[in-house]
C-alpha angles and dihedrals in degrees: 000000000000091000089053090051090050091049094050089045089055093047093051091049091051092047092045094052103036104019129095118280112260094204138059120249135222118230108292116187092202093052115096108201125185129237135059097272093047090049089055090051090048091053091052090052091051091050089053093049092046092052092049091049090050090052090057093047099038106018093164095052093046091048092051092051092044091053093061115078106237143154090262093068090047086051090053092053090049089050090054088051090054091048092051091051093047095043110041102134135033095185120139119227110268090216091059093053093047090049090054093046092051089047092053093047092048092046092048092050092046091051090049095049092046092047098044108014105042103098128179122253113269114247130217121228089258093051094046095045127204093305099039133082122254121196090192090063093044092052088058088063091048090052092049094049097046091051087070089066121216108354111187123169114294092021125126089230091061088054090055091047091052090049091052094052092045091053090050096050090047086055088052091053092051096051098040124126113279090242094052129087116213116190119192120195126181097207121202107190126216122231116292144161127229122202118181123196098213147013129043097338098045111139094023135106108221106204124188139177136178100010120151133212138181116230124190124188118193119187141147115272097224101043105096099197097042093094092055095054117051140169111219120217112188142180139149130255096194124089137195116270094254101063146036086231103227090165100024094075121316086092091056092049089049092053090048092051091051091045090051089051090051097040090051088063094048107034095092087087094048126113092197137042129245121220119199112201116196098186137180130210096051093121090053098057110309089286097147094059092045094049091052095048096047100037115021115091093221093062093079090064095055114113102166132027128206119186123196115206143159134215093178137358127293133324123106117338104227134188111251099164127037135163150334080201114045093216095095098048092043091056094043089054090054095045108036118099093204106023116195127176143113128202088209087075088052092052091051094045097048091044091059095243087122106053104215144097137213137193089259088077088062095048091048099040106032101029098032093231131150123214145109136300119207130191141180106226108175117115092017090172091071094057111135093353133111088263095070087108135155090246091071096058104101118227108262095030096107091038090056093055094037097055094044092049094045092051090048095049091048091053100044093036089059095041122110088195095072105135107255097202116090093211112055109200105201126175119224092248088062095052118118127249111204140171135154128233114219092333088282104087133029123208113208126176135153130258095245091057091044090053092050091049094045094047089049091055092044092051092048091047092050091049093051093049094046091049091046090053092046093050096042097041126198096343090055091050090051090050091054092051093048090049090055087049090051096061092040092052090045092054093044093050093042092052092042095053093045093045090050089059090046089057092047096052099073089052098053101034135062088229128043089223103046092160095059094107095034107041093174086072086077087076091068096032102046112001094055095049089043091054090044091052092047089053091048093051092047092046091056090049091047089056089054093046093052090056099047122104112268129217088206088082097047087112088067092237112180104240128171117246092249093052091044090052092050091051091050090053092052091047091048090051091055094050091050088055091048089051086075088061090054097048094048090044089056090050091047090054092047094048092046093051094050093037094235114180092219091061089103087076090066090049096053091046090051112040103044094049091044090049092050093048093048091049099046108019116023123104130190099213128067093209094069114091120244121255129211111270113265120244089229089061091061096043093049092044096055100038099086097034091053091044092053104035113017094086092047095049093049093047092048091053091048093049091049091053093050090050090062089078088073098025098121106071091178104041107239092005097111127052115264092240095051095088093049091048091053092052091043093052093047094049094043089050091052091048096048093044098044102035098049092101096044095047091052086072094053098072093070092042120109088218099061093107090046091051093050090048092049091051092049090049092049092050092047094049091049091051090047089050091053091046093051093055090223093136109048119229091226134027137178088272098045106036136185114251111238136162122217108194132174101218126199108190112200096160094099131061089270129040116246127191131191144147114257125204117190137154138215089204113088117256140062124287101224096118093048091047093054091049093050092050097197097129097270119169116199132205147098091276087073097074117165121193108211092179095237091054140356124239099217092179122034145138118245134197128182095188111136087337093137092073134058096061135071130231090233087067092062113106119233128213116186137160111244096175136013121180145134121261123259129250116356092347104084096164119131114260118198126187115207126193113215123195115183097198091243097310118139093191118064142143122213125194119205120196103234092186085073103024119063097185142352145187131212126205138172118251142048100273131057096248097034119112142334123347111234100178120025131195119289145106109323121192126209139204128256089274092056097250126125113207127211108200113196132189133161150149132276089281094052118127119256101188121073140166117220118197115202125199109202124219118247117254098011112188118241094237089060091058094063097086122061118275090221134027123182137191122191123192135207124190089222126124110217119206091255092052089047093055090050094048090049090054096039110118114261089241091065128079137181110256121210132195136153093272100038118098126246120243091280121045135172124203125203136164144190115221120217111258127191 
């Protein structure tokens, strides 16, 4: 497909440069046409230009001759009549514009498919050999791990998965090269607490106990220092409770097992060791990585960390985080066979736009390590749902990651330049900018070079614009201002039209996201209105530009109104094209100032179009009449930008649409239209930014009205299709994320139990509740506070909810000691005993508007056993709560003592809410939940994450007492 795109691109360039012109031209003095009639026209034009020049040089003589009626003035009038007859229309052929549009769309899609869909051929064990990577072997591991079903922390299935991985690495040890040492450690961590200063878990204490990992170290026998310098490769075995996790992250574990086998045959030539960490507890708050870094003896030898993750199933595994040191990404770019990675993803991830976290955050933030973070990103809609299946892993996905990682490990394992310091202090000017081109080449350069390059382009651009305004005078300055207005209006109209559709969708569809299962519908729902808006904004600016004073007529040439209007149209077209330079220049300045990694996009969308325009279109004299923009200018302008960014833009839009499945973190907490508005704004921004050059050509096209009509029809048909319900919003392959929880609320004076049905996908649950037929009532009055989040809209049923659980499961919070502090500290100190009813997964909220500090220890008495959380500064969320999120294995403690230190002078109004609120979870399906799950529509799936409850949850609270 890519070859076809290149071929069509070449044909269009040839036709544009050497083919016949597909549009009529106004009179151009610089143009030298052939033929007798054209020579006559050319002579008339030259006469006009000569007369205008003579006026400037000898105004008196010219005025004298002009004052006398003569045959020459009559001849001038006749000349204008001839010009008007010869130049009546400046419209460009509509077929040409449509051809270019189709070419751009086809080329963009071809770039995307080649960059993200072109996977290597899977190899068998025989084809790969002992030292190669075989996807066929790796897929056997994926099959085995997914057969255990969901295996969250503390489940029996996770124990089986650990046993399987342990058996496989023992096999690797037995078959390793005779000059290679393979050490296997089944590591059972002690209790620990993880506090991260940023990201998804900011303001929380992530506590863990009794979680197990498998650690494998491979190193050469006769390299004395190899054991002191290690490269860490990490992923997690555990899954959320709602899926078997073929993509997240059995595929990663499988790749690591095959890599370990291959490296064990090659490490005899290494100078460094490689540690493979198969951890658990990642899905509960990155606990596995933290326990290894803080407790395992080998962690002190790690110099570089590589994390393998998935936010979907299959496809290319790309780098979306790298650094802080550029050493790893630079070596990866040189070693990888199929390099894939975009710093644009890193910018979005670190900014918090993508609400997620990986073990790489622990390695970077807690251990001070640099490295790489990989992720599979195809099929993002299936993330943490039942559809995370092995069938969705495309052939070649594991081969792609495996070959890249193997080449990288062979390079860095043999390197004598591996940074020896564990903490890599890297300035922001030394950070790496990276992106791949078509998945074949990776461009990497450092921030200091990027800043120098960007500033150079900025200074040259400013010089060109200033000189243009000085040479062109007031008319040029007005044109620049109107050009700025053109891209501002295009963006405003583009966003407005798309957002209008976003607001309409919830009113005409049963689901606010009717395109979830058919993402291509966004072309008609959002892309078409965005293009229509951009055209409207540019059309308004085009009208202003046509009416502005022009420096082209500073020579006082006598031109007919028709010719003058045609010249104004051509000059307006050029200023609309140059508006693209201005908008990308502004973004380049902004990105350079804030040192954004994605600033390179502004560079590639500014420099190639400016070069093409300067090469084929620019003139140095204001006297020369403007020409229609050449088709070759557009094609050359867009070639490099589309090659570099088209694949990334399409992937980002697709990922964003897939994330709408889990958009509502607090079910019912966001307006139904908000997700659509986010998608609409992103798509409209892409359209207005990237189509500015193309749409500049439309205003002289005879097909503008037809294009506008076609866009309106496409949008109307898409809305009609949504309203008809012909294409369902969700299918068995693209499901709606829901949570069915048997809730026992013991926070009040009397216990209440009910079945709760809520959804992280925007929209109400009336249709689903009617299909289940278990007496559900839906509405915002059914709020459920799950401590880690609040379901502000849910469906509740109390049918048979009093059975299926035992009173011994109910958690208990009780005050065991309440006294004032001693000495100068007269603050109230309250000791609270907490029994979780046997649950090893719970979340506790502490009201930090009342409590200044707290401690947590294991046991039933104040001075009993180990201290898990000591005194110190505690942060809180925006709502004033600090959350303790606990998860552990089967041996994890279930009894704790919490000591609370009250703030001085607490206001009475702050005492109205409970000081503590607790939720405990059990991975147990009660008969009532079983009935609901059996009747749940097939297009729905349980959705799991670190903060979501299991299928049985208990709520308790401790009110504030004086």
